C-alpha positions as CSV (number, residue, x, y, z in Angstrom):
1,X,-3.0,-16.1,-3.8
2,X,-6.3,-18.0,-4.3
3,X,-5.6,-20.0,-1.3
4,X,-7.3,-17.5,1.2
5,X,-11.0,-17.6,2.8
6,X,-14.1,-15.4,2.8
7,X,-14.9,-13.8,6.1
8,X,-18.3,-12.0,6.8
9,X,-18.3,-8.2,7.4
10,X,-22.0,-7.9,7.6
11,X,-24.3,-8.9,4.9
12,X,-21.4,-10.0,2.5
13,X,-18.2,-11.7,2.7
14,X,-14.8,-10.5,1.9
15,X,-11.7,-12.6,0.5
16,X,-8.8,-12.5,2.7
17,X,-5.2,-14.2,2.3
18,X,-2.8,-14.2,5.4
19,X,0.6,-15.2,4.5
20,X,3.8,-15.3,6.4
21,X,4.8,-16.3,9.9
22,X,4.4,-14.1,13.0
23,X,8.2,-13.0,13.7
24,X,7.0,-10.3,16.1
25,X,6.5,-7.4,13.9
26,X,3.3,-5.8,13.0
27,X,1.3,-7.4,10.1
28,X,1.1,-5.7,6.9
29,X,-2.0,-4.8,5.0
30,X,-2.3,-4.3,1.5
31,X,-4.8,-2.2,0.2
32,X,-5.5,-2.3,-3.6
33,X,-6.5,0.7,-5.9
34,X,-9.5,1.3,-7.9
35,X,-10.2,-1.5,-10.5
36,X,-7.5,-3.6,-9.2
37,X,-7.4,-6.5,-6.8
38,X,-5.6,-8.7,-4.4
39,X,-3.7,-10.4,-7.1
40,X,-1.9,-7.0,-8.1
41,X,0.1,-7.4,-5.1
42,X,1.5,-10.7,-6.3
43,X,5.1,-9.1,-7.0
44,X,5.0,-7.7,-3.3
45,X,3.2,-9.9,-1.1
46,X,5.6,-12.9,-1.0
47,X,8.7,-11.0,-0.6
48,X,7.1,-9.0,2.5
49,X,6.1,-12.2,3.9
50,X,9.6,-13.2,4.4
51,X,9.8,-10.4,7.1
52,X,6.3,-10.4,8.8
53,X,3.0,-12.0,8.2
54,X,0.9,-10.0,5.1
55,X,-2.7,-9.4,4.9
56,X,-4.0,-9.3,1.1
57,X,-7.7,-8.8,0.6
58,X,-10.2,-8.0,-2.0
59,X,-12.6,-5.1,-1.4
60,X,-16.2,-5.7,-2.1
61,X,-17.1,-6.7,-5.7
62,X,-13.3,-7.4,-6.5
63,X,-11.5,-10.7,-7.2
64,X,-13.2,-13.4,-4.9
65,X,-14.9,-10.9,-2.6
66,X,-18.7,-10.8,-2.7
67,X,-20.7,-7.5,-3.7
68,X,-21.2,-5.0,-1.2
69,X,-23.8,-2.3,-0.4
70,X,-23.8,0.8,-2.8
71,X,-22.6,3.4,-3.1
72,X,-19.1,2.2,-2.6
73,X,-17.6,5.3,-0.6
74,X,-14.2,5.3,1.0
75,X,-15.8,5.5,4.3
76,X,-17.6,2.4,3.4
77,X,-14.5,0.4,2.5
78,X,-12.8,1.5,5.6
79,X,-15.6,0.3,7.7
80,X,-15.5,-2.9,6.0
81,X,-11.6,-3.3,6.3
82,X,-11.8,-2.6,10.1
83,X,-14.4,-5.4,10.6
84,X,-12.8,-7.9,8.4
85,X,-9.3,-7.3,10.4
86,X,-11.5,-7.7,13.7
87,X,-12.7,-11.0,12.4
88,X,-9.4,-12.3,11.0
89,X,-8.0,-13.1,14.2
90,X,-4.8,-10.8,13.2
91,X,-4.3,-8.4,16.1
92,X,-2.8,-5.0,15.3
93,X,-1.3,-2.6,15.2
94,X,-1.0,-3.0,11.6
95,X,1.4,-1.2,8.8
96,X,-0.8,-0.4,6.1
97,X,0.0,0.0,2.5
98,X,-2.2,1.4,-0.1
99,X,-2.0,2.0,-3.6
100,X,-3.8,4.9,-5.6
101,X,-7.4,4.9,-4.4
102,X,-6.4,2.6,-1.7
103,X,-4.3,5.5,-0.3
104,X,-7.1,7.2,0.8
105,X,-8.5,4.4,2.5
106,X,-5.5,3.9,4.3
107,X,-5.6,7.7,5.4
108,X,-9.0,7.3,6.7
109,X,-8.5,4.2,8.7
110,X,-5.4,5.8,10.2
111,X,-7.5,8.8,10.9
112,X,-10.3,6.8,12.5
113,X,-8.5,4.0,14.2
114,X,-4.9,5.7,15.1
115,X,-4.4,2.9,17.7
116,X,-4.4,0.1,15.4
117,X,-1.9,1.7,13.1
118,X,1.9,1.3,13.4
119,X,2.8,2.9,10.1
120,X,1.7,3.8,6.7
121,X,3.0,3.4,3.4
122,X,1.4,5.5,0.5
123,X,2.0,4.0,-3.0
124,X,1.4,6.9,-5.7
125,X,-1.7,7.9,-3.7
126,X,-4.7,9.8,-4.8
127,X,-4.6,13.4,-3.5
128,X,-8.0,15.6,-2.4
129,X,-6.8,18.5,-4.6
130,X,-6.6,16.6,-8.0
131,X,-10.1,17.7,-8.9
132,X,-9.5,21.2,-7.7
133,X,-8.6,24.7,-9.3
134,X,-5.1,24.1,-7.8
135,X,-4.5,21.6,-10.9
136,X,-4.8,22.8,-14.5
137,X,-8.2,22.3,-16.1
138,X,-6.7,19.5,-18.2
139,X,-5.9,17.4,-15.0
140,X,-9.5,17.9,-13.8
141,X,-11.0,17.0,-17.1
142,X,-8.8,13.6,-16.9
143,X,-10.2,12.8,-13.8
144,X,-13.3,13.3,-15.0
145,X,-12.7,11.2,-18.2
146,X,-11.8,8.3,-16.0
147,X,-15.2,8.7,-14.4
148,X,-17.0,8.5,-17.8
149,X,-14.7,5.4,-18.7
150,X,-15.7,3.4,-15.7
151,X,-19.2,4.2,-16.5
152,X,-19.1,3.1,-20.2
153,X,-17.3,-0.1,-18.6
154,X,-20.3,-0.6,-16.4
155,X,-22.5,-0.5,-19.1
156,X,-20.7,-2.8,-21.5
157,X,-20.2,-5.5,-18.5
158,X,-24.1,-5.6,-18.4
159,X,-24.0,-6.4,-22.2
160,X,-21.7,-9.4,-21.7
161,X,-19.3,-7.8,-24.1
162,X,-16.5,-7.4,-21.4
163,X,-16.9,-11.2,-20.6
164,X,-16.0,-11.7,-24.2
165,X,-13.1,-9.5,-24.5
166,X,-11.6,-11.0,-21.2
167,X,-12.3,-14.5,-22.9
168,X,-10.4,-13.5,-25.6
169,X,-7.5,-11.6,-23.8
170,X,-8.0,-8.6,-25.9
171,X,-9.0,-5.7,-23.4
172,X,-6.8,-2.6,-24.7
173,X,-3.7,-2.0,-22.6
174,X,-4.4,-4.8,-19.9
175,X,-2.0,-7.5,-21.4
176,X,0.8,-5.0,-21.1
177,X,0.0,-3.9,-17.6
178,X,0.0,-7.4,-16.2
179,X,2.9,-8.8,-18.3
180,X,5.3,-8.9,-15.3
181,X,2.9,-11.5,-13.6
182,X,3.5,-15.3,-14.0
183,X,1.2,-17.0,-16.6
184,X,-0.8,-18.3,-13.7
185,X,-1.5,-15.2,-12.4
186,X,-2.3,-13.3,-15.6
187,X,-5.0,-16.1,-16.5
188,X,-6.5,-15.4,-12.9
189,X,-6.4,-11.5,-13.6
190,X,-8.0,-12.1,-17.2
191,X,-10.9,-14.2,-15.4
192,X,-11.4,-12.1,-12.4
193,X,-11.0,-8.3,-13.4
194,X,-13.9,-8.0,-15.6
195,X,-16.5,-9.6,-13.7
196,X,-20.0,-7.5,-13.6
197,X,-19.4,-7.0,-9.7
198,X,-15.9,-5.7,-10.4
199,X,-16.9,-3.2,-12.9
200,X,-19.8,-2.1,-10.7
201,X,-17.8,-1.7,-7.6
202,X,-14.9,0.0,-9.5
203,X,-17.5,2.5,-11.2
204,X,-19.1,3.3,-7.7
205,X,-16.0,4.0,-6.0
206,X,-14.3,6.5,-8.2
207,X,-17.8,8.3,-9.0
208,X,-18.1,8.6,-5.2
209,X,-14.7,9.6,-4.2
210,X,-15.6,13.3,-3.5
211,X,-16.9,12.6,0.2
212,X,-13.5,10.7,1.0
213,X,-11.6,13.6,-0.4
214,X,-13.5,15.9,2.1
215,X,-12.7,13.6,4.9
216,X,-9.1,13.4,4.2
217,X,-8.9,17.0,4.0
218,X,-10.3,17.2,7.6
219,X,-7.7,14.7,9.0
220,X,-5.0,16.3,11.6
221,X,-1.2,15.6,11.2
222,X,-0.2,12.6,13.0
223,X,3.1,11.2,14.1
224,X,2.5,7.9,12.7
225,X,5.5,6.9,10.7
226,X,4.8,7.6,7.2
227,X,6.4,6.9,3.8
228,X,5.1,8.4,0.8
229,X,6.2,6.8,-2.6
230,X,5.7,8.7,-5.8
231,X,6.3,7.5,-9.4
232,X,8.7,9.3,-11.4
233,X,7.0,8.9,-14.7
234,X,3.7,10.7,-15.2
235,X,2.6,10.2,-19.2
236,X,-1.1,9.7,-18.9
237,X,-2.6,13.0,-19.8
238,X,-6.1,14.3,-21.2
239,X,-6.1,14.3,-24.9
240,X,-4.7,17.6,-26.3
241,X,-2.9,18.6,-23.2
242,X,0.1,20.8,-24.0
243,X,3.7,20.0,-23.2
244,X,3.5,23.1,-20.9
245,X,0.5,22.0,-19.1
246,X,1.9,18.5,-18.7
247,X,5.1,20.1,-17.0
248,X,2.9,22.0,-14.6
249,X,0.9,18.8,-13.7
250,X,3.9,16.9,-12.8
251,X,5.0,19.9,-10.8
252,X,1.9,19.8,-9.2
253,X,1.8,16.0,-8.4
254,X,5.3,16.5,-6.8
255,X,3.7,19.2,-4.6
256,X,1.1,17.3,-3.4
257,X,3.4,14.2,-2.7
258,X,5.5,16.5,-0.7
259,X,2.4,17.7,1.2
260,X,1.3,14.1,2.0
261,X,4.7,13.4,3.5
262,X,4.0,16.1,6.2
263,X,0.7,14.6,7.0
264,X,2.9,13.0,9.8
265,X,5.9,14.3,11.8
266,X,7.5,11.1,10.9
267,X,7.0,11.2,7.2
268,X,9.4,10.9,4.2
269,X,9.3,10.7,0.5
270,X,10.5,8.2,-1.7
271,X,10.7,8.5,-5.8
272,X,10.3,5.2,-7.7
273,X,12.8,5.7,-10.2
274,X,11.7,4.5,-13.7
275,X,8.0,3.6,-12.7
276,X,4.7,4.9,-13.7
277,X,1.7,4.7,-11.4
278,X,1.7,1.1,-11.0
279,X,4.8,1.0,-8.9
280,X,3.8,-2.5,-7.5
281,X,4.2,-4.0,-10.6
282,X,6.7,-1.8,-12.5
283,X,9.2,-1.6,-9.6
284,X,7.9,-3.9,-6.8
285,X,11.2,-3.9,-4.9
286,X,10.7,0.0,-4.3
287,X,7.8,-0.9,-2.1
288,X,9.2,-4.0,-0.4
289,X,12.4,-1.8,0.5
290,X,10.2,1.0,2.1
291,X,8.0,-1.9,4.0
292,X,11.4,-3.3,5.3
293,X,12.9,0.1,6.3
294,X,9.6,0.8,8.3
295,X,9.4,-2.4,9.9
296,X,12.9,-1.9,11.1
297,X,12.0,1.5,12.7
298,X,9.0,0.0,14.3
299,X,10.7,-3.0,16.0
């Protein structure tokens, strides 16, 4: 997916790749999660491109994109996505697909530019209540631990250690995450995922997500077709979390996924059987099927 181009969105340029042919259906925009990149959609984008045109891009600081202004808030990301789409020559309305942190961006984009949105697919999206008293304390601690983890990565990237680890392909857990990809894509992911600009972007995004939570909380219910895809497997917990608390956290995640479904009068929920958080890697067909089904509704 490295045959795209850079488009200016102000003082910096974002990488965008447009694949597939115009078949009279809405183009699909794939919005990646925090710490991810356009390359992480490699198992989804080519299949969807058989149905309609697909827009894959790197947010500022990720992949082949240039760094953008800080702080990296959801609002800033949405503004840049709007400008990118305007400059891309691809007319809407679009079918927006957002994973995790990208789900917040997609929801905000739909709230700000409803006329440009034909449909929305949320893939294990983050939810605004995950750092509130609605969830057990251990879950909130887990979210805050992620912030500290990104801060530590940011510090390590400045020392050059991450560059060494990525060159040696020895960053903990990363090999397992990207194993489903081709060898060529894995090599690109090792080269691009641990750049200083990328670590700085992911740290800033996750550290400044609270305003985004507040903004999506204010959004009104819409009638935009919506599919919420939730992972079946939830096994990432704060160290020391009891089995009973894990059960409660899983129940709360199911609750908020159901609530996301009701943010549209045309919403429904799909569970990705056998998949953890990275559904687009572990069970990409679930997403492909959801997009195809929605395109059928929209045309």
